[in-house]
DSSP file (Angstrom, degrees, kcal/mol; ACC not computed):
  #  RESIDUE AA STRUCTURE BP1 BP2  ACC     N-H-->O    O-->H-N    N-H-->O    O-->H-N    TCO  KAPPA ALPHA  PHI   PSI    X-CA   Y-CA   Z-CA
    1    1 A M     >        0   0    0      0, 0.0     4,-1.7     0, 0.0     5,-0.1   0.000 360.0 360.0 360.0 -43.2   -0.9   37.5   12.8
    2    2 A A  H  >  +     0   0    0      2,-0.2     4,-2.1     1,-0.2     5,-0.2   0.863 360.0  53.8 -67.7 -34.2   -4.0   35.4   13.2
    3    3 A I  H  > S+     0   0    0      1,-0.2     4,-2.3     2,-0.2    -1,-0.2   0.938 108.8  46.9 -66.0 -46.3   -3.9   34.6    9.4
    4    4 A S  H  > S+     0   0    0      1,-0.2     4,-2.5     2,-0.2    -1,-0.2   0.849 110.6  54.0 -66.0 -32.2   -0.3   33.3    9.4
    5    5 A R  H  X S+     0   0    0     -4,-1.7     4,-2.2     2,-0.2    -1,-0.2   0.923 110.6  44.6 -68.3 -42.8   -1.1   31.2   12.5
    6    6 A S  H  X S+     0   0    0     -4,-2.1     4,-2.2     2,-0.2    -2,-0.2   0.878 113.1  51.9 -69.1 -35.1   -4.0   29.5   10.9
    7    7 A L  H  X S+     0   0    0     -4,-2.3     4,-2.6     2,-0.2    -2,-0.2   0.926 110.2  48.6 -64.8 -43.9   -2.0   29.0    7.7
    8    8 A G  H  X S+     0   0    0     -4,-2.5     4,-2.4     1,-0.2    -2,-0.2   0.894 110.8  50.8 -62.7 -39.9    0.8   27.4    9.6
    9    9 A G  H  X S+     0   0    0     -4,-2.2     4,-2.3     2,-0.2    -1,-0.2   0.890 110.2  49.7 -64.4 -38.6   -1.6   25.1   11.4
   10   10 A R  H  X S+     0   0    0     -4,-2.2     4,-2.1     2,-0.2    -2,-0.2   0.924 111.2  48.5 -66.7 -43.4   -3.1   24.1    8.1
   11   11 A L  H  X S+     0   0    0     -4,-2.6     4,-2.2     1,-0.2    -2,-0.2   0.907 111.4  50.9 -62.4 -40.0    0.3   23.3    6.6
   12   12 A Q  H  X S+     0   0    0     -4,-2.4     4,-2.4     1,-0.2    -1,-0.2   0.915 109.9  48.5 -64.9 -42.2    1.2   21.3    9.7
   13   13 A S  H  X S+     0   0    0     -4,-2.3     4,-2.4     1,-0.2    -1,-0.2   0.859 110.0  52.9 -67.9 -32.8   -1.9   19.2    9.5
   14   14 A Q  H  X S+     0   0    0     -4,-2.1     4,-2.4     2,-0.2    -1,-0.2   0.905 109.0  49.4 -66.2 -40.1   -1.3   18.6    5.8
   15   15 A Q  H  X S+     0   0    0     -4,-2.2     4,-2.4     2,-0.2    -2,-0.2   0.920 111.6  48.5 -63.7 -42.8    2.2   17.4    6.6
   16   16 A I  H  X S+     0   0    0     -4,-2.4     4,-2.6     1,-0.2    -2,-0.2   0.913 111.2  50.8 -63.2 -41.7    0.8   15.1    9.3
   17   17 A G  H  X S+     0   0    0     -4,-2.4     4,-2.3     1,-0.2    -2,-0.2   0.902 110.3  49.1 -61.7 -41.7   -1.8   13.8    6.9
   18   18 A A  H  X S+     0   0    0     -4,-2.4     4,-2.5     2,-0.2    -1,-0.2   0.890 110.6  51.0 -65.2 -38.7    0.9   13.1    4.3
   19   19 A F  H  X S+     0   0    0     -4,-2.4     4,-2.3     2,-0.2    -2,-0.2   0.929 110.9  47.5 -65.1 -44.6    3.0   11.3    6.9
   20   20 A Q  H  X S+     0   0    0     -4,-2.6     4,-2.1     1,-0.2    -1,-0.2   0.895 111.4  52.1 -61.5 -39.5    0.0    9.1    7.9
   21   21 A H  H  X S+     0   0    0     -4,-2.3     4,-2.5     1,-0.2    -2,-0.2   0.914 108.6  50.3 -63.8 -43.2   -0.7    8.4    4.2
   22   22 A Q  H  X S+     0   0    0     -4,-2.5     4,-2.6     1,-0.2    -1,-0.2   0.917 111.1  48.0 -61.4 -43.6    2.9    7.3    3.6
   23   23 A S  H  X S+     0   0    0     -4,-2.3     4,-2.4     2,-0.2    -1,-0.2   0.863 110.8  51.9 -68.2 -33.6    2.8    4.9    6.6
   24   24 A L  H  X S+     0   0    0     -4,-2.1     4,-2.3     2,-0.2    -1,-0.2   0.931 111.5  46.9 -64.5 -44.5   -0.5    3.5    5.4
   25   25 A I  H  X S+     0   0    0     -4,-2.5     4,-2.7     1,-0.2    -2,-0.2   0.908 112.0  50.8 -62.8 -41.5    1.0    2.9    1.9
   26   26 A R  H  X S+     0   0    0     -4,-2.6     4,-2.5     1,-0.2    -1,-0.2   0.919 110.9  47.8 -64.1 -42.8    4.1    1.4    3.5
   27   27 A A  H  X S+     0   0    0     -4,-2.4     4,-2.2     1,-0.2    -1,-0.2   0.895 112.3  50.4 -63.8 -39.5    2.0   -1.0    5.6
   28   28 A H  H  X S+     0   0    0     -4,-2.3     4,-2.4     2,-0.2    -2,-0.2   0.906 110.6  48.8 -65.7 -41.7   -0.1   -1.9    2.6
   29   29 A L  H  X S+     0   0    0     -4,-2.7     4,-2.9     2,-0.2    -2,-0.2   0.905 110.2  51.3 -65.1 -40.7    3.0   -2.6    0.5
   30   30 A D  H  X S+     0   0    0     -4,-2.5     4,-2.4     1,-0.2    -1,-0.2   0.912 110.3  49.8 -61.1 -40.9    4.4   -4.8    3.3
   31   31 A E  H  X S+     0   0    0     -4,-2.2     4,-2.4     2,-0.2    -2,-0.2   0.916 111.8  47.9 -63.6 -42.9    1.2   -6.7    3.4
   32   32 A N  H  X S+     0   0    0     -4,-2.4     4,-2.9     2,-0.2    -2,-0.2   0.908 111.0  50.9 -64.7 -42.0    1.2   -7.2   -0.3
   33   33 A N  H  X S+     0   0    0     -4,-2.9     4,-2.6     1,-0.2    -1,-0.2   0.907 110.9  48.8 -62.2 -41.2    4.8   -8.4   -0.3
   34   34 A Y  H  X S+     0   0    0     -4,-2.4     4,-2.7     2,-0.2    -1,-0.2   0.925 112.7  47.5 -64.2 -43.8    4.1  -10.9    2.5
   35   35 A T  H  X S+     0   0    0     -4,-2.4     4,-2.7     2,-0.2    -2,-0.2   0.920 113.0  48.7 -64.2 -43.5    1.1  -12.2    0.6
   36   36 A L  H  X S+     0   0    0     -4,-2.9     4,-2.6     2,-0.2    -2,-0.2   0.934 113.3  47.0 -60.8 -46.4    3.1  -12.5   -2.7
   37   37 A H  H  X S+     0   0    0     -4,-2.6     4,-2.3     1,-0.2    -2,-0.2   0.911 112.7  49.6 -62.9 -42.6    5.9  -14.3   -0.9
   38   38 A H  H  X S+     0   0    0     -4,-2.7     4,-1.9     1,-0.2    -1,-0.2   0.918 111.6  48.4 -62.8 -44.0    3.5  -16.6    0.8
   39   39 A N  H  X S+     0   0    0     -4,-2.7     4,-2.3     1,-0.2    -2,-0.2   0.905 110.4  51.5 -63.8 -40.7    1.7  -17.4   -2.5
   40   40 A L  H  X S+     0   0    0     -4,-2.6     4,-2.6     1,-0.2    -1,-0.2   0.902 108.9  50.9 -63.2 -39.6    5.1  -18.0   -4.2
   41   41 A L  H  < S+     0   0    0     -4,-2.3    -1,-0.2     1,-0.2    -2,-0.2   0.870 112.5  46.7 -65.9 -34.9    6.1  -20.4   -1.4
   42   42 A E  H  < S+     0   0    0     -4,-1.9     4,-0.3    -5,-0.2    -2,-0.2   0.871 118.4  40.9 -72.5 -35.5    2.8  -22.3   -1.8
   43   43 A V  H >X S+     0   0    0     -4,-2.3     3,-1.2     1,-0.2     4,-0.8   0.829  97.5  76.4 -83.3 -32.6    3.0  -22.5   -5.6
   44   44 A R  H >X S+     0   0    0     -4,-2.6     3,-1.1     1,-0.3     4,-0.9   0.835  85.0  59.5 -54.9 -44.7    6.7  -23.2   -6.0
   45   45 A P  H >4 S+     0   0    0      0, 0.0     3,-0.5     0, 0.0    -1,-0.3   0.835 100.4  57.8 -57.8 -31.9    6.7  -27.0   -5.1
   46   46 A Q  H <4 S+     0   0    0     -3,-1.2    -2,-0.2    -4,-0.3    -3,-0.1   0.856 114.7  36.4 -64.5 -34.0    4.3  -27.8   -7.9
   47   47 A F  H << S+     0   0    0     -3,-1.1    -1,-0.2    -4,-0.8    -3,-0.1   0.409  86.5 119.3-100.5   1.7    6.6  -26.3  -10.5
   48   48 A S    X<  -     0   0    0     -4,-0.9     3,-0.9    -3,-0.5    -4,-0.0  -0.550  50.5-158.0 -72.8 122.7    9.9  -27.5   -8.9
   49   49 A P  T 3  S+     0   0    0      0, 0.0    -1,-0.2     0, 0.0    -3,-0.0   0.688  85.1  69.4 -74.5 -17.0   11.7  -29.8  -11.4
   50   50 A S  T 3  S+     0   0    0      2,-0.0     2,-0.6    -3,-0.0    -2,-0.1   0.712  79.9  86.5 -77.5 -18.0   13.8  -31.4   -8.6
   51   51 A R    <         0   0    0     -3,-0.9    -1,-0.0    -6,-0.2     0, 0.0  -0.725 360.0 360.0 -84.2 119.6   10.7  -33.2   -7.1
   52   52 A N              0   0    0     -2,-0.6    -1,-0.1     0, 0.0    -2,-0.0   0.410 360.0 360.0-105.8 360.0   10.1  -36.5   -8.8
């Protein structure tokens, strides 16, 4: 009984760890997307053919 309880606790903490990891990755990807978009907005006017 004690063994199964500790095993269940370990599995639960692993699930929580995986969830935290996913949210960290998601936040990192959002940050990268924002940076990419910002850089594209800064770079685009130089290459825009419509500006004479």
